Structure formats: structure tokens, C-alpha cells
N, CA, C and O of each residue as an XYZ file, in Angstrom:
436
protein
N      19.167     -3.942      7.725
C      19.615     -2.712      7.947
C      18.566     -1.997      8.906
O      17.337     -2.027      8.841
N      19.521     -1.244      9.953
C      18.976     -0.588     11.113
C      18.852      0.872     10.818
O      18.166      1.516     11.612
N      19.419      1.533      9.772
C      19.230      3.052      9.425
C      17.856      3.264      9.196
O      17.087      2.467      8.658
N      17.545      4.581      9.712
C      16.206      4.946      9.518
C      16.181      5.898      8.057
O      16.549      7.072      8.005
N      15.648      5.078      6.881
C      15.633      5.898      5.757
C      14.545      6.720      5.449
O      14.670      7.771      4.821
N      13.418      6.256      5.893
C      12.130      6.635      5.595
C      11.245      6.874      6.900
O      10.779      5.822      7.338
N      10.959      7.845      7.510
C      10.114      8.228      8.419
C       9.067      8.925      8.325
O       9.122     10.018      7.762
N       7.981      8.479      8.816
C       6.369      9.042      8.527
C       5.695      9.136      9.638
O       6.280      8.844     10.680
N       4.337      9.556      9.679
C       3.444      9.487     10.743
C       2.444      8.288     10.353
O       1.781      8.109      9.332
N       2.571      7.546     11.510
C       1.664      6.463     11.358
C       0.320      6.622     11.178
O      -0.225      7.385     11.976
N      -0.531      5.981     10.137
C      -1.795      6.107      9.807
C      -2.364      4.998      9.955
O      -1.913      3.976      9.439
N      -3.758      5.028     10.894
C      -4.329      3.535     10.712
C      -5.709      4.059     10.507
O      -6.128      5.036     11.128
N      -6.365      3.442      9.687
C      -8.102      3.607      9.529
C      -8.028      4.974      9.241
O      -8.777      5.676      9.921
N      -7.331      5.535      8.423
C      -7.318      6.801      7.580
C      -7.206      8.192      8.855
O      -7.502      9.371      8.662
N      -6.743      7.632      9.997
C      -6.564      8.594     11.047
C      -5.108      8.528     11.434
O      -4.476      7.504     11.172
N      -4.507      9.593     12.064
C      -3.266      9.438     12.628
C      -3.341      8.666     13.848
O      -4.361      8.749     14.533
N      -2.286      7.850     14.235
C      -2.144      7.218     15.684
C      -1.657      8.252     16.558
O      -0.844      9.074     16.137
N      -2.070      8.279     17.692
C      -1.597      9.249     18.665
C      -1.287      8.137     20.134
O      -1.974      7.208     20.557
N      -0.085      8.653     20.595
C       0.348      8.141     22.161
C      -0.457      8.881     22.998
O      -1.143      9.871     22.747
N      -0.254      8.159     24.223
C      -0.779      8.466     25.279
C      -0.929     10.098     25.377
O      -1.972     10.655     25.720
N       0.084     10.660     25.080
C       0.401     12.012     25.194
C      -0.303     12.887     24.124
O       0.026     14.069     24.027
N      -1.199     12.392     23.365
C      -1.837     12.787     22.099
C      -0.738     13.482     21.125
O      -0.985     14.514     20.501
N       0.520     12.786     21.066
C       1.562     13.045     20.129
C       1.539     12.123     18.823
O       1.426     10.925     19.084
N       1.624     12.450     17.480
C       1.840     11.543     16.433
C       2.731     10.339     16.706
O       3.876     10.544     17.109
N       2.324      9.196     16.529
C       3.326      8.048     16.644
C       3.783      8.179     15.154
O       3.097      8.514     14.189
N       5.383      7.761     15.206
C       6.035      7.701     13.782
C       6.306      5.985     13.514
O       6.393      4.990     14.234
N       6.375      6.256     12.165
C       6.625      4.744     11.763
C       7.824      4.791     10.642
O       8.034      5.902     10.156
N       8.548      3.809     10.230
C       9.707      4.086      9.431
C      10.027      2.903      8.733
O       9.558      1.828      9.105
N      10.868      3.001      7.644
C      11.292      1.995      7.021
C      10.241      1.301      6.179
O       9.496      1.938      5.434
N      10.187     -0.225      6.331
C       9.187     -0.939      5.616
C       7.650     -0.425      5.852
O       6.866     -0.212      4.926
N       7.385     -0.282      7.066
C       6.060      0.143      7.573
C       5.588      1.320      6.821
O       4.431      1.389      6.409
N       6.598      2.386      6.606
C       6.406      3.504      6.000
C       6.136      3.466      4.541
O       5.406      4.245      3.927
N       6.940      2.277      3.963
C       6.787      1.964      2.581
C       5.376      1.229      2.254
O       4.835      1.330      1.153
N       4.886      0.541      3.242
C       3.651      0.165      3.115
C       2.564      0.982      3.131
O       1.549      0.793      2.461
N       2.755      1.905      3.895
C       1.826      2.943      4.300
C       1.706      3.811      2.993
O       0.613      4.211      2.593
N       2.807      4.060      2.395
C       2.633      4.786      1.051
C       2.069      3.955      0.069
O       1.423      4.502     -0.825
N       2.188      2.781      0.072
C       1.681      2.112     -1.046
C       0.185      2.242     -0.971
O      -0.402      2.395     -2.043
N      -0.569      2.200      0.224
C      -1.933      2.342      0.574
C      -2.290      3.543      0.155
O      -3.281      3.686     -0.561
N      -1.532      4.556      0.544
C      -2.249      5.827      0.062
C      -1.817      6.184     -1.195
O      -2.394      7.164     -1.666
N      -0.887      5.620     -1.938
C      -0.976      5.849     -3.591
C      -2.104      5.236     -4.250
O      -2.584      5.767     -5.252
N      -2.609      4.066     -3.730
C      -3.757      3.315     -4.300
C      -4.960      4.202     -3.987
O      -5.761      4.360     -4.908
N      -5.166      4.718     -2.987
C      -6.516      5.547     -2.404
C      -6.318      6.813     -3.379
O      -7.332      7.203     -3.957
N      -5.263      7.405     -3.586
C      -5.249      8.548     -3.886
C      -5.253      8.783     -5.562
O      -5.358      9.849     -6.169
N      -5.105      7.440     -6.087
C      -4.845      7.275     -7.519
C      -6.204      7.170     -8.364
O      -6.274      7.327     -9.583
N      -7.205      6.896     -7.555
C      -8.747      6.810     -7.956
C      -8.873      5.298     -8.387
O     -10.002      4.808     -8.391
N      -7.865      4.579     -8.725
C      -8.428      3.170     -9.166
C      -8.950      2.220     -8.163
O      -9.387      1.156     -8.603
N      -8.982      2.441     -6.787
C      -9.500      1.789     -5.830
C     -10.990      2.217     -5.927
O     -11.688      1.371     -5.369
N     -11.614      3.096     -6.372
C     -12.962      3.523     -6.678
C     -13.408      2.841     -7.968
O     -14.492      2.267     -8.070
N     -12.493      2.940     -8.964
C     -13.030      2.107    -10.243
C     -12.989      0.490    -10.098
O     -13.585     -0.287    -10.844
N     -12.117      0.110     -8.922
C     -12.075     -1.383     -8.792
C     -13.289     -1.799     -8.027
O     -13.784     -2.880     -8.349
N     -13.955     -0.983     -6.884
C     -14.988     -1.088     -6.276
C     -16.265     -1.199     -7.347
O     -17.103     -2.099     -7.284
N     -16.267     -0.265     -8.216
C     -17.465     -0.028     -9.218
C     -17.673     -1.043    -10.344
O     -18.692     -1.139    -11.028
N     -16.334     -1.943    -10.463
C     -16.371     -2.562    -11.710
C     -16.933     -4.063    -11.276
O     -16.577     -4.581    -10.217
N     -17.759     -4.647    -12.111
C     -17.960     -6.015    -11.850
C     -17.437     -6.874    -12.744
O     -17.355     -8.046    -12.377
N     -17.021     -6.562    -13.945
C     -16.624     -7.428    -15.118
C     -15.066     -8.038    -14.796
O     -14.097     -7.320    -14.549
N     -15.046     -9.366    -14.849
C     -13.938     -9.680    -14.381
C     -12.502     -9.316    -15.335
O     -11.366     -9.244    -14.866
N     -12.829     -9.138    -16.594
C     -11.747     -8.747    -17.229
C     -11.307     -7.676    -16.971
O     -10.089     -7.563    -16.830
N     -12.188     -6.526    -16.825
C     -11.981     -5.281    -16.398
C     -11.238     -5.013    -15.129
O     -10.353     -4.186    -14.911
N     -11.879     -6.029    -14.220
C     -11.180     -5.820    -12.850
C      -9.520     -6.320    -12.835
O      -8.680     -5.965    -12.008
N      -9.312     -7.245    -13.997
C      -8.021     -7.824    -13.764
C      -7.116     -6.553    -14.725
O      -5.890     -6.458    -14.662
N      -7.851     -5.787    -15.452
C      -7.144     -4.564    -15.876
C      -6.721     -3.653    -14.885
O      -5.559     -3.251    -14.835
N      -7.629     -3.294    -14.068
C      -7.483     -2.180    -12.878
C      -6.536     -2.893    -12.069
O      -5.575     -2.180    -11.779
N      -6.479     -4.092    -11.592
C      -5.321     -4.756    -10.823
C      -3.971     -4.611    -11.642
O      -3.085     -4.035    -11.010
N      -3.739     -4.897    -12.539
C      -2.645     -4.697    -13.490
C      -2.093     -3.035    -13.269
O      -0.966     -2.700    -12.904
N      -3.205     -2.169    -13.595
C      -2.769     -0.911    -13.390
C      -2.176     -0.533    -11.996
O      -1.302      0.314    -11.810
N      -2.821     -1.334    -11.000
C      -2.450     -1.159     -9.567
C      -0.996     -1.478     -9.601
O      -0.064     -0.757     -9.246
N      -0.963     -2.700    -10.095
C       0.340     -3.377     -9.760
C       1.407     -2.282    -10.612
O       2.407     -1.968     -9.966
N       1.317     -1.863    -11.576
C       2.251     -1.132    -12.243
C       2.313      0.114    -11.386
O       3.458      0.548    -11.261
N       1.395      0.776    -10.783
C       1.389      1.833     -9.909
C       2.308      1.706     -8.706
O       2.898      2.689     -8.257
N       2.423      0.529     -8.203
C       3.082      0.126     -7.024
C       4.446     -0.037     -7.522
O       5.450      0.267     -6.877
N       4.434     -0.544     -8.730
C       6.050     -0.913     -9.178
C       6.900      0.621     -9.455
O       8.127      0.709     -9.409
N       6.134      1.575     -9.694
C       6.615      2.983    -10.049
C       7.244      3.561     -8.896
O       7.848      4.631     -8.964
N       7.103      2.767     -7.636
C       7.718      3.607     -6.428
C       9.410      2.986     -6.555
O       9.649      1.778     -6.564
N      10.356      3.927     -6.635
C      11.753      3.442     -6.621
C      12.371      2.293     -5.745
O      13.251      1.478     -6.022
N      11.582      2.497     -4.516
C      11.960      1.830     -3.518
C      11.484     -0.030     -3.685
O      12.045     -0.964     -3.112
N      10.293     -0.113     -4.654
C      10.043     -1.295     -4.572
C      10.696     -2.072     -5.997
O      10.863     -1.455     -7.048
N      11.037     -3.579     -5.815
C      11.881     -4.233     -6.568
C      10.679     -4.811     -8.048
O       9.875     -5.738     -7.952
N      10.856     -4.125     -9.036
C       9.892     -4.540    -10.093
C       9.955     -6.128    -10.200
O      10.967     -6.822    -10.095
N       8.467     -6.607    -10.464
C       8.237     -8.129    -10.504
C       7.804     -8.577     -9.284
O       7.260     -9.681     -9.268
N       7.942     -7.870     -8.088
C       7.724     -8.523     -6.840
C       6.224     -8.209     -6.353
O       5.778     -8.694     -5.314
N       5.653     -7.550     -7.000
C       4.262     -7.038     -6.348
C       3.209     -8.332     -6.776
O       3.058     -8.935     -7.838
N       2.622     -8.448     -5.566
C       1.395     -9.510     -5.768
C       0.390     -8.863     -5.109
O       0.480     -8.359     -3.990
N      -0.871     -8.891     -6.043
C      -2.002     -8.148     -5.230
C      -3.113     -9.494     -5.169
O      -3.367    -10.250     -6.107
N      -3.563     -9.534     -4.073
C      -4.679    -10.658     -3.858
C      -5.924    -10.060     -3.346
O      -5.894     -9.281     -2.393
N      -7.014    -10.391     -3.935
C      -8.498     -9.756     -3.506
C      -8.969    -10.823     -2.649
O      -9.193    -11.984     -2.994
N      -9.132    -10.178     -1.182
C      -9.728    -10.970     -0.139
C     -11.091    -11.111     -0.240
O     -11.727    -12.088      0.155
N     -11.655     -9.863     -0.915
C     -13.178     -9.629     -1.028
C     -13.217     -8.567     -1.993
O     -12.156     -8.132     -2.442
N     -14.382     -8.076     -2.381
C     -14.621     -7.083     -3.166
C     -14.094     -5.670     -3.072
O     -13.885     -4.893     -4.003
N     -13.860     -5.419     -1.359
C     -13.540     -4.416     -0.567
C     -12.417     -4.419      0.068
O     -12.191     -3.556      0.916
N     -11.403     -5.518     -0.271
C     -10.292     -5.597      0.480
C      -9.221     -6.348     -0.393
O      -9.475     -7.360     -1.047
N      -8.125     -5.799     -0.333
C      -6.798     -6.171     -1.258
C      -5.580     -6.408     -0.126
O      -5.378     -5.670      0.838
N      -4.967     -7.377     -0.403
C      -3.612     -7.541      0.247
C      -2.504     -7.542     -0.909
O      -2.594     -8.042     -2.030
N      -1.344     -6.787     -0.286
C      -0.450     -6.693     -1.293
C       0.680     -6.847     -0.853
O       0.908     -6.152      0.137
N       1.619     -7.581     -1.239
C       2.989     -7.887     -0.933
C       3.755     -7.595     -2.007
O       3.303     -7.811     -3.131
N       5.182     -6.998     -1.809
C       6.026     -6.593     -2.516
C       7.359     -6.618     -2.011
O       7.473     -6.567     -0.787
N       8.439     -6.691     -2.742
C       9.802     -6.787     -2.168
C      10.440     -5.368     -2.406
O      10.240     -4.724     -3.436
N      11.193     -4.955     -1.404
C      11.794     -3.636     -1.376
C      13.431     -4.077     -1.580
O      13.978     -5.156     -1.352
N      14.009     -2.741     -2.125
C      15.335     -3.008     -2.335
C      16.250     -3.022     -1.105
O      17.353     -3.567     -1.070
N      15.639     -2.329     -0.056
C      16.452     -2.240      1.342
C      15.919     -2.919      2.444
O      16.587     -3.225      3.432
N      14.849     -3.136      2.309
C      14.065     -4.193      3.592
C      13.395     -5.354      3.377
O      12.480     -5.719      4.115
N      13.802     -6.024      2.343
C      12.869     -7.118      2.165
C      11.588     -7.020      1.802
O      11.226     -6.150      1.011
N      10.636     -8.026      2.412
C       9.156     -7.778      1.769
C       8.475     -6.899      2.703
O       8.676     -6.792      3.913
N       7.566     -6.229      1.906
C       6.478     -5.704      2.831
C       5.029     -6.364      2.404
O       4.870     -7.161      1.479
N       4.080     -5.889      3.222
C       2.742     -6.098      2.889
C       1.584     -5.131      3.457
O       1.649     -4.731      4.620
N       0.887     -4.891      2.898
C      -0.314     -3.982      3.236
C      -1.716     -4.621      2.707
O      -2.046     -5.162      1.651
N      -2.495     -4.261      4.117
C      -3.886     -4.405      3.522
C      -4.609     -2.991      3.159
O      -4.330     -1.934      3.726
N      -5.450     -3.112      2.267
C      -6.175     -2.108      1.660
C      -7.450     -2.201      1.639
O      -7.878     -2.997      0.803
N      -8.357     -1.562      2.388
C      -9.799     -1.457      2.718
C     -10.334     -0.523      1.861
O     -10.328      0.642      2.256
N     -10.874     -0.810      0.588
C     -11.385      0.299     -0.288
C     -12.638      0.547      0.143
O     -13.315      1.422     -0.398
């Protein structure tokens, strides 16, 4: 699909990305959805809980809550969210969207 359904400012490393003219760079569609996933996780407070938790059982509970949070986005297909822990402070998230196929995002906690 080539239509621009979702347009957002591109953010990397918690800062706006600027072009050579110091104007914000735009992102769209699947990139925007991936970015929204990252922000939802960081704003939910679940990332802080995950970093602080050492119990494998409680970490699994937080990861389930993260999965449900991501699936609550109407653009995400339920049942397609996969969260992998690369380290205690980095998550890889993949999910299927209704309009743009798969999206992936890296969350640095």
C-alpha cells in the first residue's frame, strides 16, 4: 500500500532527527507504527518495572503486559506480537499490522 496513512516526526535516541536544513524528518506508515510502539512502552512505565525486576516469573508477567499493551493498538493484528529480550536493557519487538505487514522495533530501556 503506497498511501500515507500515518505520518509522524522521526525520533531516534529520544531526539528528533533533523535534515541538513535543521527541519524535522518525517516518517510514515510502518515506521510510524514501530515508533509509536516504542513510545507506548516507555510511557507505560512497564519498561522501568522490567529493568528493576529480577524474578523470571515476574519478568514474564511484565512481558505479557507489554504484549497486551502493544496488541491494544488498533493497527496491530492480535496474536502477532513477539517480544524478545536481547539483554536486560534491550527488547526486540515484532508484530503484524493490518495494512503494512510486519513491523519491528528495538527498545532500549
